[in-house]
Structures are given as structure tokens and as C-alpha cells.
C-alpha positions in Angstrom: 84.3 -211.2 91.7 83.2 -215.1 92.8 83.5 -217.7 90.0 81.6 -220.8 90.2 83.4 -224.2 89.9 82.7 -226.0 87.0 80.2 -228.9 87.1 82.2 -232.3 86.4 79.5 -233.5 84.3 80.0 -230.7 82.0 76.3 -229.8 82.3 75.1 -226.1 83.6 72.5 -226.7 86.3 69.1 -225.1 86.1 68.6 -221.9 88.1 67.8 -223.0 91.9 69.5 -226.5 91.4 72.8 -227.3 93.1 75.7 -228.4 90.9 75.8 -232.3 90.7 72.9 -233.0 92.3 70.0 -234.8 90.5 66.3 -233.5 91.4 64.3 -236.5 92.5 60.9 -236.4 90.4 58.7 -237.9 93.2 59.8 -234.7 95.6 57.0 -232.3 95.7 58.3 -228.5 95.5 58.6 -226.3 98.7 56.3 -224.0 97.3 53.4 -226.3 96.9 50.0 -225.4 98.6 48.4 -227.5 101.4 44.8 -226.9 103.0 45.1 -226.3 106.6 42.2 -227.6 108.5 41.1 -226.6 111.9 41.0 -229.3 114.7 37.2 -229.3 114.2 38.1 -230.3 110.2 36.9 -226.9 108.8 39.1 -225.1 106.5 41.2 -222.6 107.9 44.1 -221.5 105.8 46.1 -222.3 102.6 50.1 -222.7 103.6 53.3 -223.7 101.8 54.5 -227.3 101.8 57.7 -225.9 103.9 55.4 -224.3 106.3 53.3 -227.8 106.4 56.3 -229.9 107.2 57.4 -227.3 110.0 53.8 -227.5 111.3 53.8 -231.3 111.5 57.8 -231.7 112.8 56.5 -229.2 115.6 53.5 -231.8 116.6 51.1 -229.0 115.8 49.4 -230.6 113.0 48.9 -234.0 111.3 48.6 -235.3 107.7 44.9 -236.0 106.8 45.5 -236.5 103.1 48.7 -237.1 101.1 49.6 -236.2 97.7 48.4 -238.4 94.8 51.7 -238.8 93.5 53.2 -240.3 96.5 55.7 -237.7 97.1 57.7 -237.2 100.1 60.3 -234.9 101.9 63.5 -236.8 102.9 66.2 -235.9 105.4 69.1 -238.2 106.6 67.1 -239.9 109.1 63.5 -239.2 108.3 60.9 -239.6 105.5 57.8 -237.5 105.4 54.8 -238.0 102.8 54.1 -234.7 101.1 50.5 -233.5 102.6 47.7 -232.1 100.3 45.5 -231.6 103.4 46.5 -231.5 107.1 44.7 -230.7 110.5 45.8 -228.6 113.5 45.9 -230.8 116.7 44.3 -227.9 118.7 41.4 -225.8 117.9 42.2 -222.3 116.7 39.5 -219.7 117.2 38.7 -217.4 113.8 37.9 -213.9 114.4 34.5 -212.9 112.8 34.8 -211.5 109.6 31.8 -209.1 108.4 32.3 -209.5 104.7 34.4 -211.1 102.2 37.0 -208.7 100.8 36.4 -208.0 97.2 39.2 -208.6 94.6 39.7 -209.0 91.3 41.1 -212.8 91.3 37.8 -213.6 93.6 35.4 -211.9 91.1 37.0 -214.1 88.3 36.7 -217.3 90.7 33.2 -216.4 91.6 32.1 -216.3 88.1 34.1 -219.1 87.1 36.4 -217.4 84.9 33.4 -216.7 82.5 32.6 -213.5 80.7 29.3 -212.4 82.2 28.3 -211.2 78.6 29.4 -213.7 76.1 30.3 -216.5 78.3 33.9 -216.8 76.7 36.9 -217.0 78.9 37.3 -213.7 81.2 40.4 -212.2 81.9 39.5 -208.7 83.4 36.4 -207.6 85.5 33.9 -204.8 84.6 31.7 -202.6 86.5 28.0 -203.3 85.4 27.2 -199.6 86.4 30.5 -197.8 85.2 32.3 -196.0 88.0 32.1 -192.9 85.9 28.2 -193.0 86.2 28.3 -193.5 89.9 28.7 -197.3 90.2 30.5 -198.9 93.0 33.6 -201.1 93.4 31.6 -203.7 95.3 30.6 -207.5 94.9 27.3 -206.7 93.5 28.5 -204.2 90.5 31.3 -206.3 89.4 31.5 -209.2 86.9 34.0 -211.2 85.1 34.4 -210.0 81.3 36.5 -210.6 78.4 38.6 -207.9 77.1 36.4 -207.8 73.7 33.5 -207.2 75.9 34.9 -204.8 78.6 36.6 -202.6 75.7 33.2 -202.7 73.7 30.8 -201.7 76.7 33.1 -199.1 77.8 31.2 -196.6 80.2 27.9 -197.7 78.9 25.2 -199.3 80.6 24.2 -202.9 79.6 20.6 -201.7 78.8 22.1 -199.1 76.3 23.7 -202.0 74.2 20.6 -204.4 74.5 23.0 -206.8 76.8 21.5 -208.8 79.7 23.0 -210.7 82.7 22.6 -214.3 83.6 21.9 -213.4 86.9 22.7 -210.5 89.4 26.3 -210.4 90.6 26.2 -211.2 94.5 28.8 -211.3 97.3 29.9 -214.6 98.2 28.9 -216.5 101.5 31.2 -215.6 104.0 31.4 -219.2 105.1 35.2 -220.5 105.6 35.2 -222.7 102.4 34.0 -219.4 100.6 36.7 -217.3 101.9 39.4 -220.0 101.0 38.0 -220.6 97.5 38.2 -216.8 96.7 41.8 -216.3 98.1 43.2 -219.3 96.2 42.3 -221.7 93.2 41.3 -224.8 94.9 43.1 -228.2 94.2 40.9 -231.0 93.4 41.9 -233.1 96.4 40.5 -230.3 98.5 37.0 -230.3 97.3 35.6 -232.6 100.0 36.7 -230.3 102.6 35.5 -227.2 101.1 31.9 -228.7 100.1 31.6 -229.9 103.8 31.2 -226.3 104.9 29.6 -224.8 102.0 
């Protein structure tokens, strides 16, 4: 059994910290997300900060916008500003996607995390026409719902309860920005780049 040497300061380090090393508050965690743009400035993917730094060091990408906090990554001889948006140096062809894949997180983001029935905060999804009655598991049959409304509706139609929807649920557009917005929660700094393609 391996034993850990005691820290000379007497304090136990937090999980993931090295003993005797104080974390720099200005450093961005390696798991932070970075918006990756194609060479033509269209959104391509969301990558971790670690992957972003590797792309920059390899000369495959450049930083377009740095984090607002001014955080940076430091090595012995190099300091790299932490990116929040970066662009590839060369154009990457993106294969055509017929439809945006439907996910629970995608439905919640499409509906702004608001219940389609009562407008409170939604934490689940509901099938407008229940699956037990032949409803499909598709974009145009699923809406965001709070647990109370989802439980109350159960396997009934909204007409049976006297409920209405503000508008019919639709599949999101397949623009590149739309795909990214549904895949992850966008950061405020990404908005100009996502709006440009919407």
C-alpha cells in the first residue's frame, strides 16, 4: 500500500491538486469549452481548452477571441492566452447532415428550458401525442415540460385536459450554428459567431 508524504504546510490538498502547489486563480481549467470555427468563420465544433491549446501549438488554429478574465496557460518558456473562440488555419469540409439528431438536451435548449404547458422551468421532455397512443419520438412531437405538468398529463392528449401549446414544436434548422447550440449550452462570448450563421 502506497503512503502519501505529508504536506509541509499541514493542509491536505484538494482532489486533483498537487501537494505544496497553489493554484493560480487566473488560469482557465483544462476542461473549459472553446468554440472552434472553420477557416471561413462558420462554427464547426466545441473543443476542450486542452485540445484548443494543442491545435494552437501545432499551428493548426489561431485564437480569435480570448477569455474575458484574461486567463492564460503557462509553461517554462511560453505563455498562451486562454481562447474562448478560435479559428482553423485551413478549411475543413463538413459532411452534409440531413437532419439534426433529436436529444432530450436538444429539446430543452430549443424550448429555452421552459415548460410548453405552464412556462415554468422545464427539467424533462413530454410527448405531445403519447407514445402509448401512437405518438412518435421526433422533434415535432416532443416539448420541454416541468415534472408537475408531465406527471399530470401522463398518457392523455392535451385536448382532453383543455391545454394548448403556444406553437407547434418543430425541428431546428440544420444550420451549423443550430447544430452547435443544440449540442452544448453556448457561452455568451460565442453569440456573435453563432448569430452570423443562423
